[in-house]
C-alpha positions in Angstrom: 18.5 -3.0 12.6 15.2 -2.4 10.7 11.8 -2.8 12.4 8.3 -2.0 11.0 5.1 -0.8 12.6 1.9 -1.4 10.8 -1.7 -0.2 11.4 -4.9 1.2 10.1 -4.9 4.9 10.7 -7.0 8.0 9.7 -6.1 10.0 6.6 -2.9 12.0 7.1 -1.9 10.3 10.3 1.8 9.4 10.2 2.2 7.4 13.4 0.8 3.9 14.3 -0.8 3.9 17.7 0.8 1.3 20.0 -2.5 -0.3 20.9 -3.9 -0.4 17.4 -0.8 -1.6 15.4 1.6 -4.4 15.0 5.3 -4.5 15.2 7.5 -6.7 13.2 10.5 -8.5 14.5 13.8 -6.6 14.5 16.4 -7.7 11.9 19.7 -7.0 13.6 22.6 -5.8 11.4 20.7 -6.3 8.2 20.3 -3.8 5.3 18.2 -6.1 3.2 15.8 -7.8 5.6 13.0 -10.2 4.8 10.3 -10.6 7.5 7.9 -13.2 6.0 5.5 -12.2 8.8 1.7 -12.1 8.6 -0.5 -9.6 10.4 -4.3 -9.3 10.4 -5.3 -5.6 10.7 -9.1 -5.2 11.6 -10.6 -2.5 9.4 -14.3 -2.8 10.3 -14.2 0.5 12.4 -12.0 2.4 10.0 -13.2 5.9 9.2 -13.6 7.3 5.6 -10.1 8.0 4.2 -8.4 5.4 6.4 -5.0 4.1 5.3 -2.8 1.1 5.9 0.4 2.7 7.3 3.8 1.0 7.3 6.5 2.9 9.2 10.1 1.6 8.8 12.5 2.5 11.6 16.1 1.7 12.6 15.8 0.1 16.0 17.8 1.6 18.9 18.2 -0.2 22.2 18.8 3.2 23.9 16.6 6.1 23.1 14.0 6.2 20.4 14.2 4.5 17.0 15.4 6.4 14.0 12.7 7.0 11.3 13.7 5.6 7.9 10.5 6.2 5.9 6.9 5.2 5.5 4.3 3.8 3.1 0.6 4.8 3.2 -2.0 2.9 1.2 -5.6 4.2 1.2 -8.0 1.4 2.3 -10.2 2.4 -0.6 -7.5 1.2 -3.0 -6.8 -2.0 -1.1 -10.5 -2.9 -0.6 -11.4 -1.9 -4.2 -13.6 0.9 -2.9 -15.8 -1.1 -0.6 -16.1 -4.2 1.5 -15.6 -6.5 -1.4 -13.2 -9.4 -0.5 -10.4 -10.4 -2.8 -9.3 -14.0 -3.2 -5.8 -13.2 -4.5 -2.8 -11.7 -2.8 -1.8 -8.3 -4.2 2.0 -7.7 -4.3 3.8 -4.5 -5.0 6.9 -2.5 -4.3 6.4 0.9 -2.6 9.0 3.7 -2.2 9.4 4.9 1.3 8.6 8.6 1.8 9.2 11.1 4.6 6.7 11.8 7.4 5.0 14.5 5.2 4.6 12.0 2.3 7.4 13.5 0.2 10.0 11.6 -1.7 12.7 14.0 -0.5 15.6 11.6 -0.9 16.2 7.9 -1.6 14.9 6.0 1.5 14.5 2.5 0.0 11.4 0.6 -0.8 9.2 -2.1 0.7 7.5 -5.0 -0.9 4.1 -5.6 0.6 1.8 -8.6 -0.1 -1.7 -8.1 1.1 -5.3 -9.2 0.8 -8.7 -7.7 1.7 -10.6 -10.3 3.6 -14.3 -10.0 4.3 -15.3 -10.6 7.9 -18.4 -11.1 10.0 -20.8 -8.2 10.4 -19.8 -5.8 13.1 -22.0 -6.4 16.2 -25.1 -4.1 16.3 -24.8 -3.1 12.6 -25.4 -4.5 9.1 -21.9 -3.4 8.0 -19.5 -6.2 7.3 -16.1 -6.2 9.1 -13.0 -6.6 7.1 -9.3 -7.0 7.6 -6.2 -6.2 5.6 -3.8 -9.0 5.9 -0.2 -8.2 5.2 1.9 -11.3 4.3 5.4 -10.2 3.6 7.5 -7.1 4.0 10.9 -6.7 2.4 12.5 -3.3 2.6 15.5 -2.9 0.3 17.8 0.0 -0.3 17.6 1.3 -3.9 
């Protein structure tokens, strides 16, 4: 029963805060889910070293979800090192790692499709706001 949490977090953070992240739908009894969901993740107030964090869990109705793995992408890599917008979707497969960022055992992989979108200036500053838009998410077991 895979479910994903996505968010923009500080460097080294391995949990998506409930108020700052998004949660995908739950794919019941599915080992090869396709979400086809889109999320806009505001990044205008992200700190240096911020990352797009995707945490994949096995949903449990009772108790807490079971951690399956995570993917962490530095915003610097997504945004090409600045606030430059892209006009093309970037698609890639990313291996899930453990909470410490290690590839300790096969955990599967996710396909992410994302775009860096320039936004309006942040109120009170001359810095442009931006969002990371995630289009699709497809964990598979390798």
